[in-house]
VEXKELUM-593876 format. One record per residue (C-alpha): residue in one letter; z, y, x. Coordinates in steps of 0.25 Angstrom, whole numbers, plus 5000, padded with zeros to 4 digits. Example, Ala and Ser with C-alpha at 12.3 -4.5 7.8 and 13.67 -1.06 7.14 Angstrom:
BEGIN
{'A'; {5031; 4982; 5049}}
{'S'; {5029; 4996; 5055}}
// end
This chain:
BEGIN
{'X'; {5222; 5157; 5044}}
{'X'; {5223; 5147; 5055}}
{'X'; {5215; 5134; 5053}}
{'X'; {5222; 5121; 5051}}
{'X'; {5222; 5113; 5064}}
{'X'; {5212; 5101; 5064}}
{'X'; {5218; 5087; 5065}}
{'X'; {5212; 5080; 5077}}
{'X'; {5209; 5065; 5075}}
{'X'; {5207; 5055; 5086}}
{'X'; {5192; 5054; 5083}}
{'X'; {5184; 5042; 5081}}
{'X'; {5193; 5032; 5088}}
{'X'; {5204; 5036; 5078}}
{'X'; {5194; 5034; 5066}}
{'X'; {5191; 5020; 5072}}
{'X'; {5205; 5016; 5074}}
{'X'; {5208; 5020; 5059}}
{'X'; {5198; 5010; 5054}}
{'X'; {5202; 4997; 5049}}
{'X'; {5199; 4985; 5057}}
{'X'; {5185; 4979; 5054}}
{'X'; {5185; 4966; 5046}}
{'X'; {5177; 4956; 5054}}
{'X'; {5171; 4951; 5041}}
{'X'; {5166; 4965; 5037}}
{'X'; {5152; 4968; 5041}}
{'X'; {5151; 4982; 5034}}
{'X'; {5149; 4994; 5043}}
{'X'; {5151; 5009; 5040}}
{'X'; {5140; 5018; 5040}}
{'X'; {5144; 5032; 5043}}
{'X'; {5135; 5043; 5038}}
{'X'; {5136; 5055; 5048}}
{'X'; {5128; 5064; 5039}}
{'X'; {5138; 5062; 5028}}
{'X'; {5150; 5063; 5036}}
{'X'; {5145; 5074; 5046}}
{'X'; {5147; 5066; 5058}}
{'X'; {5148; 5053; 5066}}
{'X'; {5154; 5046; 5078}}
{'X'; {5143; 5040; 5087}}
{'X'; {5145; 5027; 5095}}
{'X'; {5151; 5035; 5107}}
{'X'; {5162; 5041; 5098}}
{'X'; {5156; 5055; 5098}}
{'X'; {5157; 5062; 5085}}
{'X'; {5144; 5069; 5079}}
{'X'; {5146; 5079; 5068}}
{'X'; {5134; 5084; 5059}}
{'X'; {5130; 5097; 5064}}
{'X'; {5118; 5100; 5055}}
{'X'; {5107; 5094; 5047}}
{'X'; {5098; 5090; 5042}}
{'X'; {5091; 5098; 5053}}
{'X'; {5076; 5103; 5052}}
{'X'; {5065; 5095; 5060}}
{'X'; {5064; 5105; 5071}}
{'X'; {5079; 5104; 5074}}
{'X'; {5079; 5089; 5073}}
{'X'; {5067; 5088; 5083}}
{'X'; {5075; 5097; 5093}}
{'X'; {5087; 5089; 5091}}
{'X'; {5079; 5076; 5094}}
{'X'; {5077; 5081; 5108}}
{'X'; {5089; 5090; 5110}}
{'X'; {5101; 5083; 5103}}
{'X'; {5111; 5075; 5112}}
{'X'; {5110; 5062; 5103}}
{'X'; {5101; 5057; 5092}}
{'X'; {5103; 5047; 5081}}
{'X'; {5094; 5041; 5069}}
{'X'; {5105; 5043; 5059}}
{'X'; {5111; 5030; 5053}}
{'X'; {5104; 5021; 5063}}
{'X'; {5116; 5017; 5071}}
{'X'; {5125; 5006; 5076}}
{'X'; {5139; 5001; 5073}}
{'X'; {5150; 5009; 5080}}
{'X'; {5155; 5001; 5092}}
{'X'; {5170; 5006; 5090}}
{'X'; {5170; 5003; 5076}}
{'X'; {5162; 4991; 5071}}
{'X'; {5156; 4993; 5057}}
{'X'; {5155; 5008; 5059}}
{'X'; {5140; 5013; 5060}}
{'X'; {5136; 5025; 5068}}
{'X'; {5123; 5031; 5072}}
{'X'; {5118; 5027; 5085}}
{'X'; {5113; 5038; 5095}}
{'X'; {5099; 5036; 5100}}
{'X'; {5096; 5035; 5115}}
{'X'; {5088; 5046; 5122}}
{'X'; {5076; 5036; 5122}}
{'X'; {5077; 5033; 5107}}
{'X'; {5077; 5048; 5103}}
{'X'; {5062; 5052; 5104}}
{'X'; {5058; 5039; 5096}}
{'X'; {5069; 5041; 5086}}
{'X'; {5065; 5056; 5084}}
{'X'; {5050; 5052; 5082}}
{'X'; {5053; 5042; 5072}}
{'X'; {5062; 5051; 5064}}
{'X'; {5053; 5063; 5064}}
{'X'; {5041; 5054; 5059}}
{'X'; {5050; 5051; 5047}}
{'X'; {5059; 5058; 5037}}
{'X'; {5072; 5062; 5044}}
{'X'; {5084; 5071; 5044}}
{'X'; {5090; 5076; 5056}}
{'X'; {5105; 5080; 5058}}
{'X'; {5112; 5087; 5070}}
{'X'; {5126; 5081; 5074}}
{'X'; {5135; 5087; 5085}}
{'X'; {5145; 5081; 5094}}
{'X'; {5156; 5087; 5103}}
{'X'; {5150; 5094; 5115}}
{'X'; {5138; 5099; 5107}}
{'X'; {5131; 5086; 5107}}
{'X'; {5120; 5085; 5096}}
{'X'; {5114; 5073; 5089}}
{'X'; {5102; 5072; 5081}}
{'X'; {5104; 5063; 5069}}
{'X'; {5091; 5059; 5062}}
{'X'; {5091; 5052; 5048}}
{'X'; {5077; 5046; 5046}}
{'X'; {5072; 5042; 5032}}
{'X'; {5061; 5031; 5030}}
// end
């Protein structure tokens, strides 16, 4: 039986255009949980989908070195294109070793996200 064709959307730009205008007196911001929804859009407009996780410590250690990007979970910034929308911020290559050492010394959970082109992201959630 042939499958029903998927409806294509305009992507993140279409989602942003559908949002109501921000009230200047409203200081609330939206926290998007990538683990609960299965993905997130980073500040560059790239969509990352949850591939697997939590992953074991050996794979997390390997991803800390080999993954294309890395983030410390809900530590992030407000999205430039949509003020009030909070997204995880990606770590620079210089920040990654220190972030991994800090996370591995504490209790953490690691998740692998994937983006188009086979790009991989290590998403660490650190517990105090």
